C-alpha positions as CSV (number, residue, x, y, z in Angstrom):
1,X,16.3,-58.2,-113.8
2,X,20.1,-58.5,-114.3
3,X,21.4,-61.9,-115.4
4,X,25.2,-62.3,-115.3
5,X,26.4,-65.7,-116.6
6,X,30.0,-65.4,-117.5
7,X,33.5,-66.9,-117.5
8,X,36.7,-64.9,-117.4
9,X,40.3,-66.0,-116.7
10,X,41.9,-63.7,-114.2
11,X,45.3,-63.3,-112.6
12,X,45.1,-63.7,-108.8
13,X,47.7,-63.5,-106.1
14,X,47.9,-67.3,-105.9
15,X,48.0,-67.8,-109.7
16,X,45.4,-68.1,-112.5
17,X,41.7,-68.0,-111.5
18,X,38.5,-68.6,-113.4
19,X,35.7,-66.1,-112.7
20,X,32.7,-68.3,-113.2
21,X,29.4,-66.7,-112.2
22,X,25.7,-67.3,-112.8
23,X,23.8,-64.7,-110.8
24,X,20.4,-63.0,-110.9
25,X,19.7,-59.5,-109.4
26,X,16.2,-58.2,-109.2
27,X,15.3,-54.7,-110.3
28,X,15.4,-52.2,-107.4
29,X,17.6,-54.4,-105.2
30,X,20.7,-53.2,-103.4
31,X,23.1,-56.2,-103.4
32,X,26.6,-56.5,-102.2
33,X,29.5,-58.6,-103.5
34,X,31.6,-59.7,-100.5
35,X,34.7,-61.7,-100.2
36,X,38.5,-61.6,-99.9
37,X,40.6,-59.4,-102.1
38,X,41.2,-61.2,-105.4
39,X,37.9,-63.1,-105.3
40,X,36.7,-61.4,-108.5
41,X,34.4,-58.7,-107.2
42,X,35.8,-55.7,-109.0
43,X,36.2,-57.7,-112.2
44,X,32.5,-58.6,-112.0
45,X,31.6,-54.9,-111.9
46,X,34.0,-54.1,-114.8
47,X,32.5,-56.9,-116.9
48,X,28.9,-55.7,-116.2
49,X,29.9,-52.1,-117.1
50,X,31.7,-53.1,-120.3
51,X,35.2,-52.0,-119.0
52,X,36.3,-55.6,-119.2
53,X,35.2,-58.4,-121.5
54,X,34.3,-61.9,-120.5
55,X,35.7,-64.7,-122.6
56,X,32.4,-66.6,-122.5
57,X,28.8,-66.0,-121.4
58,X,25.8,-63.8,-121.4
59,X,24.7,-60.6,-119.7
60,X,21.1,-59.4,-120.0
61,X,19.5,-56.4,-118.3
62,X,15.7,-56.1,-118.4
63,X,15.6,-58.6,-121.3
64,X,18.1,-56.6,-123.3
65,X,21.3,-58.3,-124.2
66,X,24.5,-56.4,-123.3
67,X,26.9,-59.2,-123.9
68,X,26.7,-62.6,-125.7
69,X,29.8,-64.4,-126.6
70,X,28.0,-66.7,-129.0
71,X,26.4,-63.9,-131.1
72,X,29.3,-61.5,-130.7
73,X,27.2,-58.8,-129.0
74,X,29.2,-56.6,-126.7
75,X,27.6,-53.2,-125.9
76,X,30.1,-50.4,-125.3
77,X,30.2,-48.9,-121.8
78,X,28.6,-45.7,-123.2
79,X,25.6,-47.7,-124.3
80,X,25.1,-49.4,-120.9
81,X,22.9,-47.4,-118.6
82,X,25.3,-47.5,-115.6
83,X,26.7,-45.1,-113.0
84,X,30.0,-46.1,-111.5
85,X,31.5,-44.8,-108.3
86,X,35.1,-45.7,-107.5
87,X,37.0,-45.6,-104.2
88,X,39.4,-42.9,-105.5
89,X,36.8,-40.4,-106.6
90,X,38.3,-39.8,-110.1
91,X,37.2,-36.1,-110.2
92,X,38.7,-33.6,-112.6
93,X,40.9,-31.4,-110.3
94,X,40.7,-28.3,-112.5
95,X,36.9,-28.2,-112.5
96,X,34.5,-27.0,-109.8
97,X,32.0,-29.3,-108.3
98,X,29.2,-28.1,-110.6
99,X,31.5,-28.4,-113.6
100,X,32.4,-32.0,-112.7
101,X,28.7,-32.7,-112.8
102,X,28.0,-30.8,-116.0
103,X,30.8,-32.7,-117.7
104,X,28.8,-35.9,-117.2
105,X,25.8,-34.6,-119.0
106,X,24.8,-36.3,-122.3
107,X,24.6,-34.1,-125.4
108,X,21.4,-32.0,-125.3
109,X,20.5,-33.3,-121.8
110,X,18.8,-30.7,-119.5
111,X,20.9,-29.3,-116.7
112,X,17.9,-29.6,-114.3
113,X,19.3,-32.8,-112.9
114,X,22.4,-31.0,-111.7
115,X,20.5,-28.7,-109.3
116,X,18.3,-31.6,-108.1
117,X,21.4,-33.7,-107.3
118,X,23.1,-30.7,-105.6
119,X,20.2,-30.4,-103.3
120,X,19.6,-34.1,-102.6
121,X,23.2,-34.9,-101.8
122,X,23.7,-31.5,-100.0
123,X,26.4,-30.1,-102.3
124,X,24.8,-26.7,-103.1
125,X,27.1,-24.8,-100.8
126,X,30.2,-26.6,-102.3
127,X,29.2,-26.2,-106.0
128,X,31.9,-23.6,-106.9
129,X,34.8,-25.3,-105.1
130,X,37.4,-27.4,-106.7
131,X,38.2,-31.0,-105.5
132,X,41.5,-30.1,-103.7
133,X,39.5,-27.9,-101.3
134,X,37.1,-30.7,-100.4
135,X,37.3,-33.4,-97.7
136,X,37.3,-37.1,-98.6
137,X,33.6,-37.4,-97.7
138,X,32.7,-34.3,-99.8
139,X,34.6,-35.6,-102.8
140,X,32.8,-38.9,-102.6
141,X,29.5,-37.2,-102.5
142,X,30.5,-35.3,-105.7
143,X,31.5,-38.6,-107.3
144,X,28.2,-40.2,-106.3
145,X,26.2,-37.2,-107.8
146,X,28.3,-37.3,-111.0
147,X,27.5,-41.0,-111.4
148,X,23.8,-40.2,-111.2
149,X,23.7,-37.3,-113.7
150,X,22.7,-39.4,-116.7
151,X,20.0,-41.1,-114.6
152,X,21.3,-44.6,-114.7
153,X,19.2,-47.7,-114.0
154,X,22.2,-49.4,-112.4
155,X,24.6,-48.0,-109.9
156,X,28.0,-49.7,-109.3
157,X,29.9,-48.9,-106.1
158,X,33.4,-50.2,-105.7
159,X,34.2,-49.8,-102.0
160,X,33.4,-46.1,-102.2
161,X,33.4,-45.5,-98.5
162,X,36.3,-47.7,-97.3
163,X,38.8,-44.8,-96.9
164,X,36.5,-42.6,-94.8
165,X,36.2,-42.3,-91.1
166,X,33.2,-43.9,-89.3
167,X,31.2,-40.7,-88.8
168,X,31.4,-39.6,-92.5
169,X,30.9,-43.2,-93.6
170,X,27.7,-43.5,-91.7
171,X,26.4,-40.2,-93.2
172,X,27.3,-41.3,-96.7
173,X,25.6,-44.6,-96.2
174,X,22.4,-42.6,-95.6
175,X,23.0,-40.7,-98.9
176,X,23.4,-44.0,-100.7
177,X,20.2,-45.3,-99.4
178,X,18.4,-42.1,-100.2
179,X,19.5,-41.9,-103.8
180,X,19.0,-45.7,-104.3
181,X,15.3,-45.3,-103.3
182,X,14.8,-41.8,-104.9
183,X,15.9,-42.9,-108.3
184,X,14.6,-46.5,-108.1
185,X,18.1,-47.8,-108.8
186,X,19.4,-51.3,-108.9
187,X,22.6,-51.0,-106.9
188,X,25.6,-53.3,-106.7
189,X,28.0,-52.6,-103.9
190,X,31.5,-54.0,-103.1
191,X,32.1,-53.8,-99.4
192,X,34.2,-55.5,-96.7
193,X,32.3,-53.8,-93.9
194,X,29.7,-56.2,-92.5
195,X,27.9,-53.5,-90.5
196,X,27.6,-51.4,-93.7
197,X,26.3,-54.5,-95.6
198,X,23.7,-55.1,-92.9
199,X,22.5,-51.5,-93.1
200,X,22.4,-51.2,-96.9
201,X,21.9,-54.6,-98.6
202,X,18.9,-56.6,-99.5
203,X,21.0,-59.5,-100.7
204,X,24.6,-60.6,-100.5
205,X,26.8,-62.7,-102.9
206,X,29.9,-64.1,-101.2
207,X,32.6,-64.7,-103.8
208,X,35.6,-67.0,-103.2
209,X,38.1,-67.9,-105.9
210,X,35.9,-66.6,-108.7
211,X,32.6,-68.4,-107.7
212,X,29.7,-67.7,-105.5
213,X,30.3,-69.6,-102.3
214,X,27.2,-68.4,-100.5
215,X,24.2,-66.1,-101.0
216,X,21.3,-64.7,-99.0
217,X,20.2,-61.8,-97.0
218,X,22.9,-60.3,-94.7
219,X,21.7,-62.1,-91.6
220,X,21.5,-65.5,-93.2
221,X,24.9,-65.0,-94.8
222,X,26.9,-63.8,-91.9
223,X,25.5,-65.6,-88.9
224,X,23.9,-68.6,-90.4
225,X,20.8,-68.1,-88.3
226,X,17.5,-66.3,-88.7
227,X,17.2,-63.8,-85.8
228,X,13.9,-62.4,-84.6
229,X,13.4,-59.8,-81.9
230,X,12.9,-56.1,-81.2
231,X,16.4,-55.1,-82.2
232,X,19.5,-56.2,-84.1
233,X,22.8,-54.2,-84.1
234,X,26.2,-54.9,-85.4
235,X,29.2,-54.0,-83.2
236,X,32.7,-54.8,-82.2
237,X,33.8,-56.3,-78.9
238,X,36.1,-53.9,-77.0
239,X,36.8,-56.0,-73.9
240,X,35.5,-58.9,-71.9
241,X,35.7,-58.7,-68.1
242,X,34.9,-61.3,-65.4
243,X,32.9,-60.0,-62.4
244,X,32.3,-62.6,-59.8
245,X,30.2,-65.3,-61.5
246,X,29.3,-63.4,-64.7
247,X,31.1,-61.6,-67.6
248,X,30.6,-58.1,-68.8
249,X,31.1,-57.6,-72.5
250,X,31.8,-54.0,-73.7
251,X,30.6,-53.7,-77.4
252,X,31.1,-50.6,-79.6
253,X,27.9,-50.1,-81.6
254,X,28.2,-47.1,-83.9
255,X,29.7,-44.4,-81.5
256,X,28.3,-45.9,-78.3
257,X,29.7,-48.5,-75.9
258,X,27.1,-51.0,-74.7
259,X,27.7,-53.4,-71.8
260,X,26.0,-56.8,-71.8
261,X,26.0,-59.4,-69.1
262,X,26.9,-62.9,-70.3
263,X,27.5,-66.3,-68.9
264,X,30.8,-68.2,-69.3
265,X,29.3,-70.4,-71.9
266,X,28.4,-67.4,-74.0
267,X,31.9,-65.8,-74.0
268,X,34.1,-68.9,-74.5
269,X,34.3,-68.3,-78.3
270,X,34.4,-64.5,-78.1
271,X,37.5,-62.2,-78.1
272,X,38.1,-58.5,-78.2
273,X,38.0,-57.3,-81.8
274,X,35.4,-59.8,-82.9
275,X,32.5,-58.4,-85.0
276,X,29.2,-59.5,-83.5
277,X,25.4,-59.1,-83.9
278,X,23.6,-58.1,-80.7
279,X,19.9,-59.1,-80.9
280,X,17.1,-59.8,-78.5
281,X,15.4,-63.0,-77.6
282,X,12.6,-63.2,-75.0
283,X,13.7,-59.7,-73.9
284,X,17.3,-60.8,-73.2
285,X,20.2,-59.6,-75.3
286,X,22.1,-62.4,-77.2
287,X,25.3,-62.2,-79.1
288,X,26.3,-63.9,-82.3
289,X,29.9,-63.7,-83.7
290,X,29.9,-62.8,-87.3
291,X,31.9,-65.1,-89.6
């Protein structure tokens, strides 16, 4: 269990902002911090990792105190069992893939984990290459592997996939889920991609102006309804066409375009570009616009 109860004054685009959180994260969960830029998401990860210090509060992980403003406890980042993956990879350009991973080893730590990670994240064929010869997706896989070298209990992901194209992004989402489960991690992700959040997350905290505005599982958070049915997919409306007395909605779901028949009442609040959930109810497809 992670308990984060902190206050930190931050500079935001609209002026000063107080980051004021009291959140609990269960061991083994994959949770997402969601919200507009400047809401305090990255600062939350930095405070948890020890890269930024809160002015007031308490952070405990598995009943161990990492930060307590009252008793002046503040563990250094090196003493917090955390792996951190950034959007910009932060690889050493003069080192090969395997050297980047070896650099992350603790003193006297066995190198066996390196080969294990090379296989799990499918980097073995790239191990002797340097970062400037790798694609963005390959670099991010190396960054993910490096964050796992010391076998952290907590993995922090600060929009690690946002700069990648959809095909690579989907593949890397699979890698993230794989290592999350393989190493029994507690993972905290920052993402603005609602489809990604639905695919990966057990729980979502929506931050606004430094506080948690809403929380719940992805379905509850983004469509305010509990959906049941045989399927649920997230997509984007490409176009809405009227054909006689019905409408045909073309929706991009992953790399496929799906056409759904709808009535006028169902499309009146929908527009091309809207993110939607397509689900089933009594064997008929229904569409909910995501907030």
